[in-house]
C-alpha positions, 0 to 999 in steps of 0.5 A: 467483554464484547468489543463493538467496532467503531465505524468512524475508524473503519473497523471490520474485524477479520474472524475467519480462521482459514483466512487468518491462517492463510495471511499468517502463512504468506508472511513466511516468518522466521525467528529472525524477522521483525513483524509490524501489524497495522490495525490489529483490532482484537488481535485475531491475526496477531495470535496466528503471527505469534505462533510463527515465533518471529523475533519481535512483533510490533502492532500499531492500533489507533483505538485506545480501548483496543490497545488496552485490550491487546496489552492485557491479551498479549502482555509482553509478547507483543509491543503495542503502540497506541497511535495513528500509522499516518502520524507515527515516526517510522524511522525506528524500522529503517534498520530492520528487515520487517514484514508488514501485515495490515487489514487496512481501514478502507478510508485511508488504505491508499494513503498508507500504501503510498506513504510506505512506497515513497520510503527511499530504502524500501527494499532494504528495510522491508521483506514483504507487505501482506495487505487487505484492501477493499476489492475496488481499491485492489483492482486499481492497484493491480490495473494494467494500462489500457484498462478503466481501473488504471491510474495513479495508484497503479503506477505508483504501486508498481513503481517499487513493488511486485504485486500479486493478488492472493484471494478475494474475501467475502464480507461474512469473513468479517465482523461486522460484515462490510457491504463490499468484498475485500482482496488480499494482496502480497507486495514484495519490494523490487531490488531494481526499479526506475530511479527517481529523485523524489517520489512527490514528483511522480505523484505530481506528474500522474496527478496532472495526467489523470486529472485530464484522463479523458483528454489527449496527453497533449494537454497535461504535457503542455502543463508540465513542459513549455516545449512539450512537442520536443519532449513528446518527440524525445520520449516517443509519445503519441500526442493523440493517446490518452493517459490510460494508454501510457505504460507505467514505465512511460510515466517514470520516464516522463517524471525523470525528464521533468526532474532534469528540467527542475534541476 
């Protein structure tokens, strides 16, 4: 049966055997591991993961037809959930140390990533993420301050995660071939990270700053703090700088100060 990818779901199936093996190897799977794969498609990567003999494999596939095909293909070897990862109740994973794989649909990839990062006990329940993104998105995730790609996604991603780029992947490794390159990234949750009360506050603070990314930081600071000059002095901020000139740590400190004032 020929499976036609659905453009509406951003489906591009990875078919390159060498890349598939590389991704499965990056998981460093052992017999005690629970694996979650997001958007398995036709199950090409799932097959490679099965060979690593994890304790359990759970796949979440939004496409109903693909879910049925996967059930026939893997029978009881894989738990197949026909649902949208953005709507799925992830609480069932919290008492497990899981490894997450995903060739994420380009149209929702950043939303999926930031949803996972915002989980409070991330380092307790997840060993690593092995995720593929559109190269442009990966460049934004990895961007350092003082660079043009640096922004909200860079700051939120690096808050709780150590991130490493593995390889860029050419379009001809997929069916159908997308028009752009992809990048494979490895994420490992940090044991120690800057403690904030609510991740939504970090989203709010970075949103205020990067909506004004061409303006000097005086303007977003005024929007966040009535006594912005005192805040700038306390946090040693140069008001002539622009949002991309501040390190990720500086944003965590600004957010922490913002949270104190909320209380």
